[in-house]
FITI-402568 format. One record per atom (N, C-alpha, C): atom name; residue number from 1; residue in three letters; x, y, z. Coordinates in steps of 0.001 Angstrom, whole numbers. Layout:
+------+------+------+---------+---------+---------+
: name : resi : resn :       u :       v :       w :
+------+------+------+---------+---------+---------+
:   CA :  NUM :  ALA :       X :       Y :       Z :
...
+------+------+------+---------+---------+---------+
//
This chain:
+------+------+------+---------+---------+---------+
: name : resi : resn :       u :       v :       w :
+------+------+------+---------+---------+---------+
:    N :    1 :  MET :   10816 :   15917 :  -24384 :
:   CA :    1 :  MET :    9827 :   15278 :  -23270 :
:    C :    1 :  MET :   10003 :   16392 :  -21811 :
:    N :    2 :  SER :    8493 :   16102 :  -21203 :
:   CA :    2 :  SER :    8497 :   16961 :  -20662 :
:    C :    2 :  SER :    9016 :   16647 :  -18857 :
:    N :    3 :  SER :    9441 :   18396 :  -18219 :
:   CA :    3 :  SER :    9837 :   17850 :  -16996 :
:    C :    3 :  SER :    8759 :   17742 :  -16149 :
:    N :    4 :  PRO :    9037 :   17228 :  -14864 :
:   CA :    4 :  PRO :    7756 :   16729 :  -13960 :
:    C :    4 :  PRO :    7083 :   17808 :  -13293 :
:    N :    5 :  THR :    7409 :   19153 :  -13750 :
:   CA :    5 :  THR :    6480 :   19614 :  -13095 :
:    C :    5 :  THR :    5324 :   20204 :  -14015 :
:    N :    6 :  GLN :    5679 :   19363 :  -15470 :
:   CA :    6 :  GLN :    4650 :   19871 :  -16359 :
:    C :    6 :  GLN :    3762 :   18674 :  -16622 :
:    N :    7 :  ARG :    3418 :   17883 :  -15427 :
:   CA :    7 :  ARG :    2520 :   16425 :  -15699 :
:    C :    7 :  ARG :    2233 :   16727 :  -14334 :
:    N :    8 :  PRO :    1040 :   16370 :  -13970 :
:   CA :    8 :  PRO :     201 :   16215 :  -12983 :
:    C :    8 :  PRO :     926 :   14886 :  -11425 :
:    N :    9 :  VAL :     542 :   15953 :  -10455 :
:   CA :    9 :  VAL :    1686 :   14664 :   -9514 :
:    C :    9 :  VAL :     190 :   14288 :   -8637 :
:    N :   10 :  PRO :     312 :   13048 :   -8628 :
:   CA :   10 :  PRO :    -855 :   12435 :   -7795 :
:    C :   10 :  PRO :    -759 :   12627 :   -6295 :
:    N :   11 :  ALA :   -1504 :   13164 :   -5417 :
:   CA :   11 :  ALA :   -1566 :   13055 :   -3948 :
:    C :   11 :  ALA :   -2657 :   12543 :   -3299 :
:    N :   12 :  VAL :   -2112 :   11892 :   -1736 :
:   CA :   12 :  VAL :   -3421 :   11764 :   -1229 :
:    C :   12 :  VAL :   -3265 :   12670 :     109 :
:    N :   13 :  ARG :   -4989 :   13173 :    -229 :
:   CA :   13 :  ARG :   -5181 :   13798 :    1477 :
:    C :   13 :  ARG :   -6054 :   12901 :    2453 :
:    N :   14 :  LEU :   -6032 :   13111 :    3254 :
:   CA :   14 :  LEU :   -6926 :   12318 :    4665 :
:    C :   14 :  LEU :   -7858 :   13477 :    5941 :
:    N :   15 :  MET :   -9085 :   12974 :    5522 :
:   CA :   15 :  MET :   -9988 :   13847 :    5835 :
:    C :   15 :  MET :  -10138 :   12698 :    7400 :
:    N :   16 :  VAL :   -8883 :   12550 :    8722 :
:   CA :   16 :  VAL :   -8950 :   12140 :    9971 :
:    C :   16 :  VAL :  -10306 :   13010 :   10267 :
:    N :   17 :  VAL :  -11255 :   11471 :   11043 :
:   CA :   17 :  VAL :  -12682 :   12305 :   11793 :
:    C :   17 :  VAL :  -12259 :   11350 :   13096 :
:    N :   18 :  ASP :  -12286 :   12411 :   13921 :
:   CA :   18 :  ASP :  -12901 :   11987 :   15620 :
:    C :   18 :  ASP :  -14062 :   11941 :   15822 :
:    N :   19 :  GLY :  -14379 :   10955 :   17257 :
:   CA :   19 :  GLY :  -15853 :   11064 :   17323 :
:    C :   19 :  GLY :  -16955 :   12157 :   17546 :
:    N :   20 :  SER :  -16432 :   13369 :   17761 :
:   CA :   20 :  SER :  -17373 :   14452 :   17541 :
:    C :   20 :  SER :  -17468 :   15227 :   15721 :
:    N :   21 :  GLY :  -17014 :   14324 :   14965 :
:   CA :   21 :  GLY :  -17229 :   14602 :   13847 :
:    C :   21 :  GLY :  -15701 :   15917 :   13418 :
:    N :   22 :  ARG :  -14717 :   16369 :   14088 :
:   CA :   22 :  ARG :  -14363 :   17272 :   13469 :
:    C :   22 :  ARG :  -12596 :   16405 :   12895 :
:    N :   23 :  VAL :  -12628 :   17424 :   12164 :
:   CA :   23 :  VAL :  -11742 :   16151 :   11080 :
:    C :   23 :  VAL :  -10072 :   17260 :   11150 :
:    N :   24 :  LEU :   -8958 :   16394 :   11172 :
:   CA :   24 :  LEU :   -7545 :   16716 :   11921 :
:    C :   24 :  LEU :   -7021 :   17571 :   10654 :
:    N :   25 :  ILE :   -6551 :   18550 :   11099 :
:   CA :   25 :  ILE :   -5641 :   19436 :   10280 :
:    C :   25 :  ILE :   -4277 :   19692 :   11062 :
:    N :   26 :  LEU :   -2938 :   19813 :    9917 :
:   CA :   26 :  LEU :   -1688 :   19994 :   10680 :
:    C :   26 :  LEU :   -1089 :   21121 :   10170 :
:    N :   27 :  GLN :    -300 :   22145 :   11296 :
:   CA :   27 :  GLN :     329 :   22979 :   10629 :
:    C :   27 :  GLN :    1937 :   22748 :   10358 :
:    N :   28 :  ARG :    2215 :   23573 :    9208 :
:   CA :   28 :  ARG :    3259 :   22778 :    8433 :
:    C :   28 :  ARG :    4751 :   23445 :    9372 :
:    N :   29 :  GLN :    5546 :   22658 :    9291 :
:   CA :   29 :  GLN :    6522 :   23258 :    9898 :
:    C :   29 :  GLN :    7531 :   23960 :    9284 :
:    N :   30 :  HIS :    7851 :   24808 :   10297 :
:   CA :   30 :  HIS :    8781 :   26339 :    9707 :
:    C :   30 :  HIS :    9782 :   26141 :    8850 :
:    N :   31 :  GLY :   10129 :   26397 :    7726 :
:   CA :   31 :  GLY :   11266 :   26471 :    6650 :
:    C :   31 :  GLY :   11300 :   25232 :    5210 :
:    N :   32 :  THR :    9634 :   25029 :    5468 :
:   CA :   32 :  THR :    9178 :   24341 :    4462 :
:    C :   32 :  THR :    8008 :   25090 :    3530 :
:    N :   33 :  HIS :    7863 :   24422 :    2602 :
:   CA :   33 :  HIS :    6859 :   25174 :    1676 :
:    C :   33 :  HIS :    5863 :   25288 :    2177 :
:    N :   34 :  SER :    4935 :   26645 :    2640 :
:   CA :   34 :  SER :    3765 :   27270 :    3294 :
:    C :   34 :  SER :    3927 :   27080 :    4769 :
:    N :   35 :  ALA :    5336 :   27179 :    5205 :
:   CA :   35 :  ALA :    5377 :   27232 :    6717 :
:    C :   35 :  ALA :    4453 :   28130 :    7091 :
:    N :   36 :  GLY :    4128 :   27157 :    8447 :
:   CA :   36 :  GLY :    3001 :   27949 :    9546 :
:    C :   36 :  GLY :    1504 :   27853 :    9314 :
:    N :   37 :  ALA :    1353 :   27687 :    7707 :
:   CA :   37 :  ALA :     141 :   27321 :    7263 :
:    C :   37 :  ALA :    -430 :   26019 :    7625 :
:    N :   38 :  TRP :   -1742 :   25703 :    7504 :
:   CA :   38 :  TRP :   -2955 :   24122 :    7422 :
:    C :   38 :  TRP :   -3165 :   23681 :    6773 :
:    N :   39 :  CYS :   -2749 :   22151 :    6815 :
:   CA :   39 :  CYS :   -3414 :   21607 :    5587 :
:    C :   39 :  CYS :   -3745 :   19754 :    6365 :
:    N :   40 :  LEU :   -4613 :   19100 :    5250 :
:   CA :   40 :  LEU :   -4812 :   17412 :    5924 :
:    C :   40 :  LEU :   -3312 :   16699 :    5721 :
:    N :   41 :  PRO :   -3608 :   16137 :    6560 :
:   CA :   41 :  PRO :   -2060 :   14900 :    6453 :
:    C :   41 :  PRO :   -2272 :   14421 :    5112 :
:    N :   42 :  GLY :    -998 :   14172 :    4498 :
:   CA :   42 :  GLY :   -1331 :   13358 :    3088 :
:    C :   42 :  GLY :     -85 :   13295 :    2466 :
:    N :   43 :  GLY :     309 :   13571 :    1409 :
:   CA :   43 :  GLY :    1442 :   13163 :     460 :
:    C :   43 :  GLY :    1130 :   12967 :    -844 :
:    N :   44 :  LYS :    2496 :   13008 :   -1813 :
:   CA :   44 :  LYS :    2868 :   13059 :   -2861 :
:    C :   44 :  LYS :    2703 :   10990 :   -2714 :
:    N :   45 :  VAL :    1867 :   10514 :   -3938 :
:   CA :   45 :  VAL :    2100 :    9032 :   -4192 :
:    C :   45 :  VAL :    3698 :    8636 :   -4706 :
:    N :   46 :  ASP :    4329 :    7838 :   -4206 :
:   CA :   46 :  ASP :    5168 :    7345 :   -5380 :
:    C :   46 :  ASP :    4736 :    6437 :   -6263 :
:    N :   47 :  TYR :    5602 :    6413 :   -7074 :
:   CA :   47 :  TYR :    5882 :    5640 :   -7940 :
:    C :   47 :  TYR :    5807 :    4136 :   -7964 :
:    N :   48 :  GLY :    4710 :    3478 :   -8325 :
:   CA :   48 :  GLY :    4298 :    1905 :   -7753 :
:    C :   48 :  GLY :    3766 :    1693 :   -6899 :
:    N :   49 :  GLU :    2783 :    2786 :   -6371 :
:   CA :   49 :  GLU :    2440 :    2783 :   -4835 :
:    C :   49 :  GLU :    1101 :    2875 :   -5085 :
:    N :   50 :  THR :     209 :    2039 :   -4785 :
:   CA :   50 :  THR :   -1353 :    2540 :   -4456 :
:    C :   50 :  THR :   -1676 :    3800 :   -4041 :
:    N :   51 :  VAL :   -2613 :    4427 :   -4699 :
:   CA :   51 :  VAL :   -3159 :    5317 :   -3319 :
:    C :   51 :  VAL :   -3828 :    5107 :   -1903 :
:    N :   52 :  GLU :   -4266 :    3601 :   -2073 :
:   CA :   52 :  GLU :   -4390 :    3523 :    -641 :
:    C :   52 :  GLU :   -3152 :    3333 :     204 :
:    N :   53 :  HIS :   -2046 :    2818 :    -321 :
:   CA :   53 :  HIS :    -924 :    2281 :     610 :
:    C :   53 :  HIS :    -275 :    3720 :     993 :
:    N :   54 :  ALA :    -559 :    4618 :    -155 :
:   CA :   54 :  ALA :     356 :    5813 :     285 :
:    C :   54 :  ALA :    -530 :    6684 :    1104 :
:    N :   55 :  ALA :   -1897 :    6520 :    1604 :
:   CA :   55 :  ALA :   -2693 :    7165 :    2254 :
:    C :   55 :  ALA :   -2418 :    6461 :    3760 :
:    N :   56 :  GLN :   -2049 :    5501 :    3753 :
:   CA :   56 :  GLN :   -1742 :    4456 :    4950 :
:    C :   56 :  GLN :    -266 :    5410 :    5324 :
:    N :   57 :  LYS :     768 :    5098 :    4373 :
:   CA :   57 :  LYS :    2014 :    5839 :    4848 :
:    C :   57 :  LYS :    1986 :    7379 :    5358 :
:    N :   58 :  GLU :    1971 :    7663 :    4980 :
:   CA :   58 :  GLU :    1266 :    9520 :    5280 :
:    C :   58 :  GLU :     809 :    9734 :    6467 :
:    N :   59 :  LEU :     -42 :    8920 :    6591 :
:   CA :   59 :  LEU :    -930 :    9428 :    7927 :
:    C :   59 :  LEU :     332 :    8538 :    9244 :
:    N :   60 :  VAL :     816 :    7461 :    8730 :
:   CA :   60 :  VAL :    1881 :    7194 :    9962 :
:    C :   60 :  VAL :    2902 :    7918 :   10155 :
:    N :   61 :  GLU :    3466 :    8210 :    8959 :
:   CA :   61 :  GLU :    4622 :    9256 :    8548 :
:    C :   61 :  GLU :    4307 :   10183 :    9186 :
:    N :   62 :  GLU :    3046 :   11253 :    9501 :
:   CA :   62 :  GLU :    3267 :   12520 :    9859 :
:    C :   62 :  GLU :    2477 :   12318 :   11017 :
:    N :   63 :  THR :    1815 :   11481 :   11045 :
:   CA :   63 :  THR :    1149 :   11637 :   12983 :
:    C :   63 :  THR :    1263 :   10647 :   14035 :
:    N :   64 :  GLY :    1696 :    9120 :   12964 :
:   CA :   64 :  GLY :    2090 :    8363 :   14238 :
:    C :   64 :  GLY :     729 :    7424 :   14084 :
:    N :   65 :  LEU :    -330 :    7821 :   13823 :
:   CA :   65 :  LEU :   -2114 :    7502 :   13797 :
:    C :   65 :  LEU :   -1924 :    5836 :   12594 :
:    N :   66 :  GLU :   -2463 :    5053 :   12904 :
:   CA :   66 :  GLU :   -2895 :    3794 :   12001 :
:    C :   66 :  GLU :   -4204 :    3903 :   11483 :
:    N :   67 :  ILE :   -4566 :    4046 :   10400 :
:   CA :   67 :  ILE :   -5858 :    3497 :    9620 :
:    C :   67 :  ILE :   -6441 :    2762 :   10211 :
:    N :   68 :  LYS :   -7390 :    2579 :   10589 :
:   CA :   68 :  LYS :   -8354 :    1656 :   11053 :
:    C :   68 :  LYS :   -9521 :    1380 :    9962 :
:    N :   69 :  ARG :  -10200 :    2664 :    9115 :
:   CA :   69 :  ARG :  -10861 :    2485 :    8464 :
:    C :   69 :  ARG :  -10721 :    3541 :    7121 :
:    N :   70 :  LEU :  -10568 :    3056 :    6149 :
:   CA :   70 :  LEU :  -10786 :    4368 :    5093 :
:    C :   70 :  LEU :  -11623 :    4110 :    3438 :
:    N :   71 :  ARG :  -11768 :    5237 :    3256 :
:   CA :   71 :  ARG :  -13446 :    5164 :    2402 :
:    C :   71 :  ARG :  -12743 :    6224 :    1642 :
:    N :   72 :  PHE :  -12351 :    6393 :    -129 :
:   CA :   72 :  PHE :  -12412 :    7172 :    -694 :
:    C :   72 :  PHE :  -13781 :    7825 :   -1176 :
:    N :   73 :  LEU :  -13340 :    9597 :    -896 :
:   CA :   73 :  LEU :  -14350 :   10194 :    -945 :
:    C :   73 :  LEU :  -14765 :   11009 :   -2713 :
:    N :   74 :  PHE :  -13391 :   12066 :   -3170 :
:   CA :   74 :  PHE :  -13276 :   12192 :   -4214 :
:    C :   74 :  PHE :  -12084 :   12704 :   -4483 :
:    N :   75 :  TYR :  -11904 :   13122 :   -6111 :
:   CA :   75 :  TYR :  -10468 :   13671 :   -6155 :
:    C :   75 :  TYR :  -11008 :   15329 :   -6164 :
:    N :   76 :  GLN :   -9609 :   15481 :   -6522 :
:   CA :   76 :  GLN :   -9586 :   17555 :   -6857 :
:    C :   76 :  GLN :   -8672 :   17562 :   -7644 :
:    N :   77 :  ASP :   -8743 :   18335 :   -9069 :
:   CA :   77 :  ASP :   -7581 :   18956 :   -9622 :
:    C :   77 :  ASP :   -7061 :   20063 :   -9408 :
:    N :   78 :  SER :   -6461 :   19657 :   -8716 :
:   CA :   78 :  SER :   -5570 :   21428 :   -8402 :
:    C :   78 :  SER :   -4494 :   21849 :   -9552 :
:    N :   79 :  LEU :   -5040 :   22918 :  -10414 :
:   CA :   79 :  LEU :   -4293 :   23177 :  -11639 :
:    C :   79 :  LEU :   -3442 :   24073 :  -10859 :
:    N :   80 :  PRO :   -2631 :   24551 :  -11647 :
:   CA :   80 :  PRO :   -1525 :   25350 :  -11040 :
:    C :   80 :  PRO :   -2062 :   26405 :  -10909 :
:    N :   81 :  LEU :   -1440 :   27418 :  -10158 :
:   CA :   81 :  LEU :   -1915 :   28901 :   -9460 :
:    C :   81 :  LEU :   -1102 :   29944 :  -10595 :
:    N :   82 :  GLU :     363 :   29390 :  -10835 :
:   CA :   82 :  GLU :     947 :   30219 :  -11312 :
:    C :   82 :  GLU :    1855 :   29194 :  -12337 :
:    N :   83 :  PRO :    2076 :   30019 :  -13483 :
:   CA :   83 :  PRO :    2906 :   28863 :  -14374 :
:    C :   83 :  PRO :    4377 :   28861 :  -14218 :
:    N :   84 :  GLY :    4576 :   27326 :  -13752 :
:   CA :   84 :  GLY :    5724 :   26674 :  -13486 :
:    C :   84 :  GLY :    5553 :   25965 :  -12323 :
:    N :   85 :  THR :    4299 :   26197 :  -11461 :
:   CA :   85 :  THR :    3813 :   25547 :  -10331 :
:    C :   85 :  THR :    3428 :   23903 :   -9949 :
:    N :   86 :  MET :    3168 :   23616 :   -9123 :
:   CA :   86 :  MET :    2405 :   22154 :   -9340 :
:    C :   86 :  MET :    1276 :   21806 :   -9412 :
:    N :   87 :  HIS :    1153 :   21227 :  -10446 :
:   CA :   87 :  HIS :    -442 :   20266 :  -10823 :
:    C :   87 :  HIS :    -883 :   19044 :   -9977 :
:    N :   88 :  CYS :   -1324 :   19049 :   -9197 :
:   CA :   88 :  CYS :   -1521 :   17631 :   -8355 :
:    C :   88 :  CYS :   -3368 :   17519 :   -8847 :
:    N :   89 :  ILE :   -3207 :   16449 :   -8584 :
:   CA :   89 :  ILE :   -4196 :   15526 :   -8546 :
:    C :   89 :  ILE :   -4684 :   14958 :   -7053 :
:    N :   90 :  ASN :   -5582 :   15732 :   -6532 :
:   CA :   90 :  ASN :   -5607 :   14616 :   -4742 :
:    C :   90 :  ASN :   -7024 :   13805 :   -5105 :
:    N :   91 :  PHE :   -6434 :   12706 :   -4309 :
:   CA :   91 :  PHE :   -7342 :   11882 :   -3911 :
:    C :   91 :  PHE :   -7642 :   12016 :   -2534 :
:    N :   92 :  TYR :   -8891 :   12328 :   -2254 :
:   CA :   92 :  TYR :   -9168 :   12799 :    -541 :
:    C :   92 :  TYR :   -9595 :   10919 :     -42 :
:    N :   93 :  PHE :   -9352 :   11219 :    1484 :
:   CA :   93 :  PHE :   -9913 :    9725 :    1833 :
:    C :   93 :  PHE :  -10501 :   10523 :    3357 :
:    N :   94 :  GLU :  -11424 :    9601 :    3533 :
:   CA :   94 :  GLU :  -12184 :    9644 :    5132 :
:    C :   94 :  GLU :  -11600 :    8367 :    6071 :
:    N :   95 :  CYS :  -11098 :    8663 :    6949 :
:   CA :   95 :  CYS :  -10370 :    7878 :    7487 :
:    C :   95 :  CYS :  -10397 :    7556 :    9348 :
:    N :   96 :  GLU :  -10958 :    6775 :    9902 :
:   CA :   96 :  GLU :  -11337 :    6727 :   11416 :
:    C :   96 :  GLU :   -9266 :    6020 :   11764 :
:    N :   97 :  ALA :   -8957 :    6865 :   12679 :
:   CA :   97 :  ALA :   -7350 :    5987 :   12712 :
:    C :   97 :  ALA :   -7514 :    5997 :   14331 :
:    N :   98 :  SER :   -6442 :    5085 :   14591 :
:   CA :   98 :  SER :   -6110 :    5000 :   16316 :
:    C :   98 :  SER :   -4996 :    4864 :   16583 :
:    N :   99 :  GLY :   -4505 :    4902 :   17879 :
:   CA :   99 :  GLY :   -3459 :    5387 :   18450 :
:    C :   99 :  GLY :   -2751 :    6541 :   18826 :
:    N :  100 :  ALA :   -2292 :    6799 :   19181 :
:   CA :  100 :  ALA :   -1536 :    8195 :   19724 :
:    C :  100 :  ALA :    -556 :    9705 :   18804 :
:    N :  101 :  LEU :   -1665 :   10404 :   18700 :
:   CA :  101 :  LEU :    -839 :   11469 :   17601 :
:    C :  101 :  LEU :     129 :   11606 :   17937 :
:    N :  102 :  VAL :    1279 :   11481 :   17161 :
:   CA :  102 :  VAL :    2936 :   12000 :   17278 :
:    C :  102 :  VAL :    2966 :   12804 :   16248 :
:    N :  103 :  LEU :    3242 :   13995 :   16290 :
:   CA :  103 :  LEU :    3825 :   14653 :   15124 :
:    C :  103 :  LEU :    5178 :   14841 :   14602 :
:    N :  104 :  ALA :    5240 :   14545 :   12968 :
:   CA :  104 :  ALA :    6400 :   14009 :   12838 :
:    C :  104 :  ALA :    6848 :   15520 :   12933 :
:    N :  105 :  GLU :    8198 :   15744 :   13596 :
:   CA :  105 :  GLU :    8664 :   17241 :   13820 :
:    C :  105 :  GLU :    9171 :   18257 :   12542 :
:    N :  106 :  ALA :    9796 :   17138 :   11701 :
:   CA :  106 :  ALA :   10607 :   17650 :   10275 :
:    C :  106 :  ALA :    9290 :   18037 :    9558 :
:    N :  107 :  GLU :    8199 :   17975 :    9389 :
:   CA :  107 :  GLU :    7081 :   18257 :    8566 :
:    C :  107 :  GLU :    5807 :   19312 :    9441 :
:    N :  108 :  SER :    5322 :   19119 :   10375 :
:   CA :  108 :  SER :    4304 :   19879 :   11221 :
:    C :  108 :  SER :    5256 :   20136 :   12626 :
:    N :  109 :  SER :    4194 :   21501 :   13239 :
:   CA :  109 :  SER :    4885 :   21846 :   14443 :
:    C :  109 :  SER :    3645 :   21784 :   15721 :
:    N :  110 :  ALA :    2353 :   21634 :   14625 :
:   CA :  110 :  ALA :    1159 :   21792 :   15565 :
:    C :  110 :  ALA :    -379 :   20522 :   14953 :
:    N :  111 :  PHE :    -949 :   20599 :   15824 :
:   CA :  111 :  PHE :   -1778 :   19959 :   14886 :
:    C :  111 :  PHE :   -3304 :   20380 :   15862 :
:    N :  112 :  ALA :   -4872 :   20605 :   14941 :
:   CA :  112 :  ALA :   -6084 :   21186 :   15564 :
:    C :  112 :  ALA :   -6932 :   20344 :   14627 :
:    N :  113 :  TRP :   -8339 :   19693 :   15647 :
:   CA :  113 :  TRP :   -8975 :   19155 :   15375 :
:    C :  113 :  TRP :  -10081 :   19943 :   14963 :
:    N :  114 :  ILE :  -10801 :   20229 :   13449 :
:   CA :  114 :  ILE :  -12048 :   21411 :   13599 :
:    C :  114 :  ILE :  -13141 :   20885 :   13001 :
:    N :  115 :  GLY :  -13951 :   21647 :   12934 :
:   CA :  115 :  GLY :  -15361 :   21648 :   12297 :
:    C :  115 :  GLY :  -15841 :   22771 :   11115 :
:    N :  116 :  PRO :  -16807 :   22555 :   10557 :
:   CA :  116 :  PRO :  -17516 :   23736 :    9407 :
:    C :  116 :  PRO :  -17013 :   25026 :   10115 :
:    N :  117 :  LYS :  -17370 :   25387 :   11130 :
:   CA :  117 :  LYS :  -17576 :   26860 :   11758 :
:    C :  117 :  LYS :  -15814 :   27401 :   12376 :
:    N :  118 :  ASP :  -14909 :   26651 :   12043 :
:   CA :  118 :  ASP :  -13727 :   26901 :   12619 :
:    C :  118 :  ASP :  -12693 :   27026 :   11880 :
:    N :  119 :  LEU :  -13304 :   26728 :   10320 :
:   CA :  119 :  LEU :  -12197 :   27365 :    9243 :
:    C :  119 :  LEU :  -11669 :   27946 :    9023 :
:    N :  120 :  ALA :  -12776 :   29431 :    9159 :
:   CA :  120 :  ALA :  -12446 :   30697 :    9098 :
:    C :  120 :  ALA :  -10898 :   30794 :    9638 :
:    N :  121 :  GLY :  -10643 :   30605 :   10695 :
:   CA :  121 :  GLY :   -9523 :   30768 :   11768 :
:    C :  121 :  GLY :   -8581 :   30359 :   11717 :
:    N :  122 :  PHE :   -8213 :   29677 :   10605 :
:   CA :  122 :  PHE :   -6809 :   29216 :    9984 :
:    C :  122 :  PHE :   -6388 :   29379 :    8462 :
:    N :  123 :  ASP :   -5430 :   29703 :    8233 :
:   CA :  123 :  ASP :   -4963 :   29701 :    6840 :
:    C :  123 :  ASP :   -4662 :   28300 :    6368 :
:    N :  124 :  ILE :   -5403 :   27745 :    5953 :
:   CA :  124 :  ILE :   -5207 :   26382 :    4754 :
:    C :  124 :  ILE :   -5345 :   26361 :    3704 :
:    N :  125 :  ARG :   -4191 :   25460 :    3553 :
:   CA :  125 :  ARG :   -3017 :   25801 :    1614 :
:    C :  125 :  ARG :   -3889 :   24381 :    1253 :
:    N :  126 :  PHE :   -3153 :   24277 :    -464 :
:   CA :  126 :  PHE :   -3357 :   23960 :   -1062 :
:    C :  126 :  PHE :   -4475 :   22878 :   -1406 :
:    N :  127 :  ARG :   -5562 :   24105 :    -869 :
:   CA :  127 :  ARG :   -7200 :   23913 :   -1711 :
:    C :  127 :  ARG :   -7216 :   23085 :    -978 :
:    N :  128 :  ASN :   -7053 :   22530 :      76 :
:   CA :  128 :  ASN :   -7920 :   21738 :    1511 :
:    C :  128 :  ASN :   -8818 :   22087 :    1802 :
:    N :  129 :  ASP :   -9282 :   23888 :    2064 :
:   CA :  129 :  ASP :  -10267 :   24625 :    2345 :
:    C :  129 :  ASP :  -11102 :   23970 :    1680 :
:    N :  130 :  ASP :  -11126 :   24215 :     388 :
:   CA :  130 :  ASP :  -12068 :   23683 :    -392 :
:    C :  130 :  ASP :  -12641 :   21961 :    -608 :
:    N :  131 :  ALA :  -11642 :   21549 :    -198 :
:   CA :  131 :  ALA :  -12067 :   19705 :     214 :
:    C :  131 :  ALA :  -12524 :   19927 :    1270 :
:    N :  132 :  LEU :  -12457 :   20386 :    2517 :
:   CA :  132 :  LEU :  -13336 :   20414 :    3419 :
:    C :  132 :  LEU :  -14438 :   21258 :    3758 :
:    N :  133 :  ARG :  -14648 :   21946 :    2737 :
:   CA :  133 :  ARG :  -16136 :   22566 :    2739 :
:    C :  133 :  ARG :  -17096 :   21702 :    1767 :
:    N :  134 :  ARG :  -16540 :   20373 :     844 :
:   CA :  134 :  ARG :  -16885 :   20057 :    -146 :
:    C :  134 :  ARG :  -17338 :   18778 :    1138 :
:    N :  135 :  TYR :  -16593 :   18379 :    1714 :
:   CA :  135 :  TYR :  -16707 :   17011 :    2671 :
:    C :  135 :  TYR :  -17323 :   17378 :    3423 :
:    N :  136 :  TRP :  -17861 :   18271 :    4628 :
:   CA :  136 :  TRP :  -18891 :   19100 :    5387 :
:    C :  136 :  TRP :  -20040 :   19169 :    4638 :
:    N :  137 :  ASN :  -19862 :   19814 :    3018 :
:   CA :  137 :  ASN :  -21290 :   19785 :    2610 :
:    C :  137 :  ASN :  -22153 :   18029 :    1979 :
:    N :  138 :  LEU :  -20751 :   17231 :    1974 :
:   CA :  138 :  LEU :  -21419 :   15441 :    1545 :
:    C :  138 :  LEU :  -22396 :   15368 :    3037 :
:    N :  139 :  GLN :  -21420 :   15392 :    4207 :
:   CA :  139 :  GLN :  -22122 :   15190 :    5528 :
:    C :  139 :  GLN :  -23186 :   15808 :    5627 :
:    N :  140 :  GLY :  -23917 :   17055 :    5348 :
:   CA :  140 :  GLY :  -24717 :   17743 :    5539 :
:    C :  140 :  GLY :  -25885 :   17224 :    6089 :
+------+------+------+---------+---------+---------+
//
């Protein structure tokens, strides 16, 4: 029988877009995996949960924002970078959100709204930088 790390893990990532077309990124809290680095809001899909429900749940948990509109964009097969590390299949969604942005202190220490020209100024992890480039190329 395979261990859980030898199977792909489904995850959702959200391109939360503001009125200027910028995308929300979060800085990971110190003491967590990739502490201090940046990523898109999202997380693992729990057993028995749809990716749409996971997207809604993760956005509320991480930012306090509620999804107004959700649209599937693409998936990204993130193969392990090193033996024994996680293999994720990321499902990317574009969404409009409402509410006041309040970070979950246990997960994130800061947020930023970025456009394509801002990408190089951030240490973005989990291959979310590749996904952001792909997203902006689709908007092109």
